C-alpha positions, -999 to +999 in steps of 0.1 A: -447+867-181-436+828-182-447+819-146-484+829-159-482+804-189-519+800-196-508+761-216-488+743-222-459+743-247-465+717-279-433+709-283-426+687-317-393+672-336-393+665-371-372+644-386-356+626-415-339+598-416-321+576-379-300+601-359-272+589-345-274+571-305-260+605-295-269+632-289-251+662-285-269+693-272-262+728-265-287+757-256-300+786-253-282+807-219-260+825-205-233+830-218-240+807-247-212+789-245-233+756-248-247+772-283-215+784-297-200+751-290-224+724-312-224+751-333-189+752-344-192+714-338-217+718-368-197+738-389-166+716-387-175+680-390-195+699-415-231+682-408-261+676-430-294+694-412-320+663-403-345+679-382-364+706-369-379+716-326-415+736-339-435+749-313-469+765-301-479+780-271-444+796-265-433+830-279-409+816-307-381+834-326-371+829-365-335+841-373-324+840-408-285+847-420-282+856-460-318+860-459-326+834-458-342+819-421-338+783-408-359+772-378-347+782-341-342+743-330-315+725-355-306+684-359-274+681-376-263+642-384-233+632-409-244+593-424-209+581-412-215+597-376-231+575-348-236+617-332-268+636-339-262+677-323-292+690-315-286+733-320-311+749-299-313+791-305-347+791-288-346+805-254-369+781-234-371+788-196-378+765-170-411+771-165-413+754-201-381+728-193-403+697-187-422+701-222-391+704-240-377+675-225-410+653-228-405+664-265-365+654-267-370+624-248-395+605-266-379+614-294-347+594-283-366+570-268-383+569-301-356+567-324-331+539-304-311+574-286-290+558-258-278+587-241-279+625-248-245+651-233-253+685-227-230+710-237-233+747-211-223+774-190-230+782-163-225+822-144-210+812-111-181+829-088-149+816-094-111+816-092-091+816-130-077+782-118-107+764-119-121+775-150-124+732-162-150+717-176-171+700-147-200+675-152-230+661-136-245+625-145-263+593-142-243+560-136-242+543-167-233+572-187-201+575-161-198+542-169-201+538-204-182+569-209-163+592-174-143+570-160-108+573-178-118+614-192-101+630-162-135+655-164-140+659-130-177+662-116-193+689-104-199+700-072-235+701-045-267+717-063-286+710-082-309+717-117-339+732-139-363+736-163-350+715-191-315+702-176-331+691-149-358+665-164-336+656-193-309+644-161-340+636-137-352+607-165-321+591-170-318+584-129-347+558-134-344+547-175-319+536-192-305+560-213-274+573-201-278+611-191-245+643-188-244+676-186-206+695-190-207+725-172-179+746-179-176+784-159-184+815-178-189+849-176-210+881-191-193+883-228-213+868-260-201+845-268-179+835-240-154+819-261-128+802-238-158+786-226-172+774-251-135+762-261-135+742-233-167+725-238-155+715-273-122+699-266-142+686-234-170+673-266-137+665-279-117+640-255-152+616-250-167+616-288-134+616-310-150+640-335-124+650-349-127+683-338-099+711-333-118+742-320-083+764-323-103+784-351-136+786-329-124+825-315-122+831-358-156+813-356-175+833-333-166+872-344-182+853-374-215+849-357-208+873-328-239+900-342-260+878-338-253+860-306-250+901-293-288+900-302-301+871-290-280+875-258-298+909-253-332+892-260-322+861-234-313+888-209-347+903-216-361+869-208-342+861-177-347+893-160-381+880-162-376+844-140-366+845-109-327+846-093-300+813-108-292+793-075-283+760-089-246+756-084-233+752-050 
């Protein structure tokens, strides 16, 4: 289905005010760990919605809660915080990842955003002692943020889709880009993986977030995420096997 899109999806970002210098993002992907992590950050820091993303030419969703609909991809921030958080509930297939990333990158360029950090779970075989967060980062981001962070680099592999396009743009520009990755399991959401990602974001950015309440938070959104995961699994079944990590 997604390999045969008849047109390139058109993504549009609409925002109010000036965003922070850092964009912290979590997308709808396996295990929903990154999405859970950024959603939790928004909740804990009581951030306000400052924008949203819309799309034409791609099957979309309209989430709702307590009878109130909301945009599937939203931006949040606060006046005293130099970080904008992107919560992406829409599954963007790899074939549309470049167009999605282009919209994000055009928005960051217009608004002088200096770096992008993505929180992501990856379904890779791993031992219990490998329940860690790793990074894949451009040189400028690594030198600025990771010199003393005690976070390990991810081993050999490759990105495709949105993450691949974001990292590729960062290699040859002044935009610092990092994808923080951690192993995830099939349960939704993978709370332990989300905790690791939140703790990593706190270690790097000092947001003032305590990851301890995340399990209770995850219980509140579990049904919504279970339905989202079912939709995601149906979409992923139509895609080639993901072998981006080794």
